[in-house]
N, C-alpha and C positions, 0 to 999 in steps of 0.2 A: 401656243399653249392653251389648253382648254381646262375648264373646271366645271364640275357639276355643283349645283347649289339649290337650296330650298327656294320656293317661289317667292318668299317674302323679301328676298334680297338678290342682288345680282353682283357678280364680279366682272369688272371690265378690264381687259388687258389689251392695250393697243398693239398694232403691228410693230411700232417702235420698241415696245418693251420686249417683244420676242427677240429682237436683235440684241437688246441690252442684256438679255439673259446669258449671252455668251461671255459677258464680263469684259468685253473690249469695245472699242469704238466701232460704229457701223462700217466704216471704210476698211477696217482691219479684220472684221469678223471672219471672212472666208479664209484669209491667209493664216490666222492664228488659232482657229478653233481646235486644231489637232495638236498644237504645241504643248509640250509639258512645261510646267513652271521651272524657271531657273532659280538660282539662289535668291533668298529673300533679302530685301534691304528695307530699312525704316529710318525715319528721322522725325523730330518733334520740335515744336516751337510754341511760344505764347506771346501775345500782344496785350498790353495794358489798355483798357478802355474806360478807366475811371474818369468820370466827368470832373471838370474844374469847377469848384465852388469858391469863386473868388480866390483868396489866398489861403483857404482852409486846408489844413494838413490833417492826416489821419488822427482821429481822436480829439480834435479841437472843435468845439461847438460854435455854430454861427446862428445868431438871432436875426430873424427877419419877419415879414408879415405871416410867414407860414410856421413860425415858432422855432423850435430847436432843430438844427440839422447838423449831423456829424458823419464823417466817413470812418467806419470801423476798420475796413480793409479794402484793398483794391480789387477791381473787377478785371477779368481777363477773357480773351478768346484763346483757346488752346487747340492745337492740331497735331495729329500723328499721321504721317504719310507712310505708305508702304507700297512696294512693287516687287514683282518676281520676274522681270524681263519680258513678260508676256502681257500682263495687265497691271493695273495699279488702283489704289483707292485711298481713302482718308477717313479718319474719325475726328470730328470737330466738336468741341464743347464751348458753349457760350454762356457766360455768367450773367444771364438775364432771366426774366420770368417766362418768356415765350420766344418764338422765332418769327414773329410777325414781320413781314416785309424783307425777309432775308433770302428768299429763294433765288432772286436774280443774282445775288452775290455768290450763292453756292454754285449756280450754273456757271458764272464767270470763273469761279475757282476751278471747276472741272475742266474748263478750257485752258486755264493757265497752267495746270499741272499735267494736262493730257490724259485724264482719266474719265471713264464713263460716269455720268451723273449718278447712275444707279449704284456705283461702287463707293459713294460718299454718304456717310451718315453725319448730319449736322444737327445738334440738339441743344436745347436750353437746360441749364441745371434747375430752373424753376424757382430761383430765389425770389421771394416776395418783396425784397427790398433792394433790388439791383437796378432799378431805373425803368422797367417796362411800364409804360402808362396804360392803364386799362380803361374800359369804357366809362367807369365811374369817375375817372379823373383823379384818383387818389394819390397820384405821384406828381409832384409839381414839375413843370417843364424844365426848370433849371437843375433838376436832380435826375437827369437821365442822359446817358451817352446818346448823341443823336444818331439817326439811322446811318448816315455816312460813316461815322466813326466805327460802328459795329460792322457794317458791310465791308469796309476797307480792311478791318482787322481780320475778318474771315479769310479774305483773299491773301493778305500778307502772312498770316500765321501759317497757312497751308503751303504757300510757295516757299516760305523760309524753311518749313519742315522738310520739303522735298530737297532743298539745297543741302541739307544736312544728312541726307540718307546715306547709310553705311550698312555693311553686312549685319544681319540680325536673325534672331529666331523668335517665333511667336508661340505662346502657350496660353492655356486657359486654366485658371484656378478658381476655387469657390470655397466659401465658408459660411457659417451662420453668424449674423451680427444682430444682437437683440436690442436695437435702439429704435424700432418702429412699432406702431400699433394702429389697429383699425380705428378710424375716426368717425364712424357712424354708430351712434349709441341710441338704443331704445331704453328709456328709463323714465320714471315718473309719468308713465302712460303717454309718452310722446317720443317722437324722433327728433334728435338734434345732434349737432356736432359735439363730440366728446370722446374720450378714449374708451374703447371697448377691448379689454385684454382678451376676451373670448371670441372676438370677431376674426374673420379670416385675415391672415397677415403672413406673407412669405418673408422669412428672415434671411433669405439668401443674398449674400454679397458675391456677385460674379465679377471676375477680373480677367481682362485680356492683357497680357504683358508682352512687350517687345524688348528683348535684351540684346546687348551688343556681344561681341566675341569674348569679352572678359567677364560677362555676366552682369554688368551694370545695366539697369533698365534704361532704355531709350525713351519708352513711353509706357505708361500704366493707364489702363482704361477701366474705371470702376463703374459698376452698375448696381444700384440699390433703390428701393422704393420707399421714399419718405418726403413729405412736403417740407421745404425749408421756409418756415413762416416766422422765425424768431424775431424778426425786426419789422414785420408787417405793421404799417400804420404807427410807427414809433418815431419817425424822423431820423432813422439811422440807415445809412447806405451800407450794404454788406452783401457778400456772396454767400453768407450764412455757412452752415456746416460743410456744404460741398467745397467751398473755397478753402476752409481750414483743412479739410482732408487732402486736397490737392497740394496745398502749401506744405503740409507735413511730409508727404512723400518726397516732394522736391527738395526740401531741406535735408531729409535723410541722406540723399545722394548728392549733396553739395550742388544742387541746381544743374546736375548733369542729365536729369530726366525731366519729363513733362508728364504730369498726372491729370487726367481728365475724369470728371465725375459725369456720368450719364444717368438720367432719371429713369428708374424702372416704372412699373405699373403702379403709380402712387396716387391714383385718383381718390382712393379712400384710405390713404395712409398718412399719418402724421408721425413726427418723432415722439418718443415715449413720454417725455416729460415736457410740459408746456407752461406750468405756473409762472416761472420767471418771465417768460414772454408776456403772459397775460397781465402781470403786474406792471411791466414796462409800458405796454400799450395803454393800460388803464391810466397810469400816471400821465402819459402824453396827452390824453384827452381830459385830464383833470379829475378822473375818478380813481383816486388812490385806493379805494376799497374794492376795486374791480376784481382783484384776486386775493382775497383775504386767506392767507395760508395758515391761520390758526386751526388747530385740530378741531374737527366737528363743525366747521363753518360751511356755508352753502358752496357746493362745488362750482368753480368759476364758469365752466362752459354752460352748466345748467342755468346759472344766473343770467348769462347772456341770452339764453333761449326764452326768458320770460318776457322780453320785449318783442314786439311784432317784427322788427327788423333792426336788431342791434348793430349789425355791421354797417348799415346805411348811416346810422348816427355816428359811428366811429369815423367813417369816411368824411362826413361833414366837419367833424372836429378838427381835421387836418388843416382847414382854412383859418383856424383860430390859433393864436399863440398859446403855448402851454401856460397854465396859471402859475405864477411865481411860487405859490405855496406848495406846488407839486414837485418842485425841483429836487428836493432831497430824496423823496420816494423814487423819482425817476432815476437819479444817479445810482442809488442803491440797487434798484431793480436791474439796471443795465449791467452793473458789475457781475451780478449772479447770472444774468442771461449770457453775457460774454463767456463766463467760465463754462457754462453748460454747453454752449455751441462749440467751444474749443475742445471740450471733452469728447463730444461726438466726432469731431474731425480727427482727433488723435486716434480714437478707437478704430475708425474706419480706415485711416491711413495705415496704421500698424497691421490691421487685419488683412488689408490688401497685400502688403508685402509678405506677410506670413503665408497667405494662400498660394502665392507664386513660388514659395520655397518648398511646398509639399513634394515628396518624392514621386507622386503619381502624375505630376504635370508633364504633358507630352510636348516637349519643345521641338518645334519643326523649323528646319532651315530652308525648306521648300514648301510652299503652300499655294493652293489654288486661290484665285481672287475672282469671284463672280458675283454680280449683283442683279437684282430685278426690282421692279416696282409695279404695283397694281392699284386699282381703285375699286373699293366696294361702296355700294349705294344702299342706304336704308331709308325707310319711310320717315318723314319728319313731322314735327308738331310745333305749333306756336302757342306759347302760354299767353292767356288772356288777362290774368290778374297777377301783378308783380308785387303786391303790397307786403306779403309775408315772405320771410326768408326760408323758413323751414317749419315742419310740423303740420302742414296742411296739404290737401290735394287740390291744386288750383284747376280751373277749367282750361281746356285747350281747344284749338281747332286744327284741322289738318294743315300741315305746312309743306314747303318744298322738300323734295328728297334731299338727304344729307350724304355727301361724299366723304369717305374716309380713305386716306392714302396709307397703304401697307407696303412695306418693302422688305427685302431679305438680302443679306450679304453673307456669302460663304467665304470664310477666311481660314484656309486649311481645313481642320475638322471642327471649326467653330461656326455656329449659325447665329447671326445677329438679325433679329426681326425689328423693324422700325414702324412706328405709328405716329401720325402727326397730330395727336391729341392726348388728353388726360385719360388714361385707361385704368379701369379698376383692377385690383390685384388678382382677383379670381380668374380674370381672362388670361393673364400671363401664366398663372399656375396651371390652368387648363391646357394652354399651349405646350408647356413643358411636359405635361403628362402624356400628351398624344404625339409629340414630336419624335421623329425617327432618330434624332440625335440627342444624347444627354447633355451636350454642350450647346444649349439653346438659351438665349437671353432676349429680353424685349427692351428696346429703347423707345421711350415716348417723348412727346413734345418735340418732334423733329421738324425740320424745314421741309416744305413741299407745297401741296395745294393749301390754299387758305382753309383753315378748319372752322367750321360753323356749327359744330355739333354741341359744343359745351362738353361737359363730362361724358365719357364713354363708359357707362355703367354696365355691370354684369347682369346676366339673366336673373341670378339669385337676388340681386339688389333692386330689381325693378319696382317693388312695392314699398321701398323705403321712402319716407317723406322727409328726406334730408335735402338741403339746398342743392347738393350736387345732382341728385336724381330729378327733383321736380323742376330744376332749371335747365335740364338737358333738352335739346331739340330732337333727340332720338326717341322714337316710339319704342316700347319694350319689345324684346324678343328677336332682335336682328343683329345688333352690333357684335356681340360675342361670337355668334355662329359665323358671321361673315368674316371677321378677322381671323378666326381659327382656320376656316376653310381656305382663305387666301394665303395665309402663312404657310400652311402645310403644302399647298400646291406649289408655291415658290421654292420652299426648302427641298422638296422632292425633285423639282426640275433642276435646281442648282447642283444637287448631289448626283445627278445622273452621270454615269460614266466615270465618277471619281472613285478610285480605289482607297 
């Protein structure tokens, strides 16, 4: 496989990937390359990975040196397995913030189910309250599923899904869901995090459905771009709205189906309404006026931008107990935050079901399954001054080149592109505009190479002085072009020879 590319980046595809492009294991490539797909089968399963917090049950609060802790809902690893008698693959969703340290488990999964690694997309829902500990240490160690729990669940969920495989059809549906908004705002003569209703924001909810012979969904794979931050730095463990959406679909079908949320290009996308979350986070740190929602008061995101690094102060506050006088405001804010998150989940779940009921969904009982993986490399930079979170242009020095992993999975007439980082929305919309297939979606925060880029911002956002852009290790003018070029090359190669 070859690709042409501008001088400022390069696309590297190893010899191993050339074999993987066939969608089968290397040892079977020669014998199966010409075979037509047989009847499709699919199975799905989920495994609970909720950490044990002593005897704490969902909704019950626990007081310790870290303040208030509660479990709002359970965390899961979900998997959908599929095969066509020639090759096979899987879609895996992990209710964590990221996929750090999971690649070995995904490779083990590939061996366990007998599928090429390139035919497996494993991604995080990106919940900010699911237990992933970040570099700032803002998640206490006793509030996280350990690595073994997560990795074992990835293998278990997928192998169990394979054991349940039965005749199926696959189809692609989509609709518009108006619950996200661009989160990079220029106002008051400065850049800061805040809702910009006029900023670029793709409202597409894309859904890949696997249905049984009687029409009951076996697996539902939802893809949408929005940050799940509603319980960030609040002392609440939750899968956020992605978990509520999955649970809603599963309950609709009496737990006969498994519904996976995959994160779209959400690097610059939040959910539409955030004040209940800001009030909850403010109460947790003892600042009950953090989100004064009286009409005409200072907008809460702007209030946070007035400090040099408000987020750093919020992180520090997690090591202190919540002030007793904030308990009432905290409980009230959590009630409203819970209701809003559940509303998002219900809307997404119902919209997903409706999208698969459209008359124009092409349900296929035979589908090609072919995957590929490539690496693109962009110039890197290292930031020299970390004091400010946003609103400034810090000094940089040249850094090591940054690798980004880009994959593509062909499933019938559906093309799933995967990227192992937080991608800006305009990059995904750009891809869909130039893709040879209208059924193209982008899954981000996937397992693969360790990602060291930070946010993967678009060309148009390169001059934004937001924390996402100024904190990125990527120099401007490379990532978007590289990802698009690699995605198109892989999509075209995977579609070669398919009628």
